[in-house]
N, C-alpha and C positions, 0 to 999 in steps of 0.2 A: 417402512414407507417404500412404496414401489417407485421405480424410475418414472412411470407415467404420472403418478401423483406429484412427485417432486417437480417434474418439468412444468406441470400446470401452475403450481404455486410460484415457481421461480419466474416464469414468464409474466405472470400477473404482477409480481412485485417489481421486477427489474426492467424488463424490456417493454412493458406496455402499461397496463392500468395504473400500477402503483406509482411509477415515476412520472407519468403524464399528469395524474391528478395532483401531484405535489409540485408541478411546475417544471419538471425536467423534460426538456425536449430533445428529440433525436439530433444526431450529428449534423444532418443536412438542413436543419431548420435555419432560415436566414437570420434569425435573431440569436442563434446560439453562439456562445463564446467557447470555442473548441481549443484543444491543445495545439492545433496547427493554425489557428486563425485568431490570435488574441486581439482584444479591443485595444483602443488607444491606451498606451502605457500610463497616461495621465490619470485615467480612471482608476488605476490600481495603486497609484502613489499616494502617500499621506498628503492631505491638503494643508497647506500653510497659509494662514491669513496674513494680511499686511502687518499685523502685530507679531509676526513670528519671531521677531528679535527677542521677545520675552521668553521664548521657550527655555533657554538656559537658566533663566531666573526662576521660572515656575517649577522646573524639574531639577532644581539645584541638588536635591538629595537622591537622584536616580530615577530611571524609568522602570516601572514594574513590567514584567514580561511573563508570558505563559510558556514560552518555548526555550529549549536549550539545544543548541546545535553541537554535535560531536562528530569529529572527523576521524575515521579509522584508516587503516592501511588500504582498504578496498571499498569502503562505503561511507556514506554520510547519513547521519541520523538526526532527525528533528524529534526531540523527546518532549512528550506531553507531561508536564509536571503535575497537572491536575489528575489525569487518568492513570499515571504511572506506567504508561506504555509509549511506544513511538507514535508520533503523528504520522511520519513517513520515513522510509529508508530508501536511499538511492544507491544503485550499484551500476558498475560498468564492467561487463564481462567480455573476454576475447577468447579465441581458441586456446591460447596459451594459459590463460588464467583458470580454465576449467579442466585442463589436462590432468589425467590421473597422476597422483604423486604418492608412491608407496612409503615415503618418509613421513607422511601425515597420518596420524592415528587419532580418530575421533574419540576413542575410548579414553584418551588422556585428557579430554576436555571436561571441565566442570562448569556448571552454571554458577555464576557469581554476581554479586552486587556490583553496580558501577559506582565506585566511590568518587568519581568525578561529579556525580549528581549530588546536590545538597541532601543531607540526611532526611529532611522533611519530606522529600519528594521521591525517594527511591522505592522501588519494589524490592521485596526480599524473597528468598526461597521459601521462607515459612508462610508467605501469603498463598503460595500454590499448594502447599502440603495438604493432602486429604481434600483438596477442593474438587477433584474430579476433572480438572482441566490440565492440559499439557502446557509447558512453557514453549510456546510456538515461535520459532525463528521467523523474523521478517526478512532479514538478509540470511539466506539459507547457508548452513554450514558447508554443504556440498558445492557451493559456488566459489569457495575461497580456500583452495588447497595448494596455493603456492608454497606455503610453509606451515609449520605447526603454529607459529605465532599468528598467522592470518586466520586460521580456522578458530583458534582460541578466542580471538576478538569477537567472534559471532556469538559466543556464549555469555556475554554480559547481559544481565537482565534488562538493560536499556534497549536491547534488540528483541525483546520478547513481548508477546501478547498472549493472554489466555486463549487457548484453542481447544475445541473438542478433540479428543484423541482419536479413538477408533472411528473410522469413516470420514475423518477430516484431516487433521494434522498428519496422521500416519498413513493416510490413503489419498483422497482426492487432492488435497493441498500439496502433498508430496509429488503427486503426478504432475501438477502444474509446475512445480520447481524443476522436475526432471525435463519437462518440455522446454523450459527456458534454457536449461543447460544444453539440450540438444540443438537449439537454435545457435547458442554461443559456439558450438563446435564447428558450425559451417558458415557463420556470418562473421565478418571482420570485427564488428562491434555490436554489442547488445547493451541497451540502457534500460534499467528497470526501476520503477517506483512502486513500492508496496506499502500498504497502510491499512489501518482499521477503519471501519465505518460504524456509525450508530444510527441506523435508519429507522424512521417512524413506522409504526404498525397500526392498522385500523382495528380498534377493539370492538367488542360486542355492543357497546353503548353508542356506536356511531362516531366516536371521537378518535382522533389520531394521537398516539403517544410515542415518545421515545423512552424505552425501558431497557435497562441492562443490569445485570448482576455485578456486584463488586466482591473482590476476594480479600480475605485477611485483614490484618490491622491497618495495612496501607491503603485499603479500598482500591485495589487494582481493578480497573474497569474491564469487563468482558465484552468485547465488540459483538454486535449482531452480525456483522459481515466483514469481509476483507476484500480489498481491491489489489490488483496488480496490473500496471500498465507497462507494456513491453514495446520498445522501439528497437528494431533490428535493421542494421545496414544490409543492403542486398549483397549476396555473395559476389556479384559482378563488380563490386566497388565502383559503381557509377553514380554515387551520391544520391541514391534513392533509398527510401526506408519503408518498412512495413510496420504498422502500429496495431497492437492488439490490446484490448481493454477488457479485463475480467473482473467480475464481482461474484464472490462465493459466500453463501450463508454459513455462519459458524455453527454448523450442526452436522450430524451424520448424513452423508450423501451416498446414495446408491452407486456402487462401483460401475454400473452399466451406463450411467449418464456421462456423455462425452463432454470434454472440456469446452467445446464450442457452444454448448448450451448456456455457458456463463458469460458469453460475450455481451457487453452492454455498450451503448454509445459513449465515447470518451467524455463528452461534455456532461453526461449524466453523473459521472463520478466527480467531475469538477464542481458541478452545482451542489451535489450532496456534501462534498468535503469543504468547499469554500476556497479552493485554490486552483490556479491554472497549472497544468503539467505540460512540460515540453513545449512551452509557448514560443520558444525561439526556433523551433523546427519549421522551416519554410513549407508552406502548404504545397508549393509546386514540387517539392521533393518527396512527397508521400506517394508511394506506389499502391498501397492497399491499406484498408482499415478493416480489422476483424475479418480478414480473408476475402474481402470484396474489393475489386479494383476501385481506386479512389479517383474521381474526376472532379477535382476542385477547380 
């Protein structure tokens, strides 16, 4: 696939026709619910009726839940027990945290099951074996080099999603990870949210479907795309921030395609995913969005 062909396809799906026809509007739309301009919190809170006093009685034997939250030394993971991959991973990087550390050896790290996850819902190394997909880090190992223990934690399978290897995990996705570390070396604080997406696709019958492969006996879901939202504090430490929002298809990507081609409006990711990200970031403190001056 040539860079030109890929760019046309990506633009249609992410930045224009695809997202618009699915109801995703650009950042500047007056009705958009953006990361920097959340709607009234009441709209996002569970509704409790006047009979809410019965909640404890009705749910006497526990609330079912689809998510498991895990806190590591350097990142927070929301684990999707149905798809056997993270929902999202949050990281906080500083110049000190990404500083080169010769005492850390990635070759000593092993991919391993997260035994804090119920056995029903864990992914296993055998799920990935002979699948043709890499065990792709969402919290990048290279972001966490303060000690061997820090980098070891990134190798739990609860931090992995199936990723195409050549042309994606080992190339364009890695380029994005390096770009984030470059930001962290010059910015006082960098906050990152990374996760999988399962986006709809228009088929030849004129209907739109969400389709994705699953791997192994655990049925580990293969995302169609991945997002990464990056908020970096300005080097001047003047309480202003730059926000960048990327969505990359989980496929081989021509190396000539620049990372900026994968910019998408932040609210497009929120609408596709079903969550607000960085909604406590004051709008007036945003300096830029996707490289463009932000005038909120």
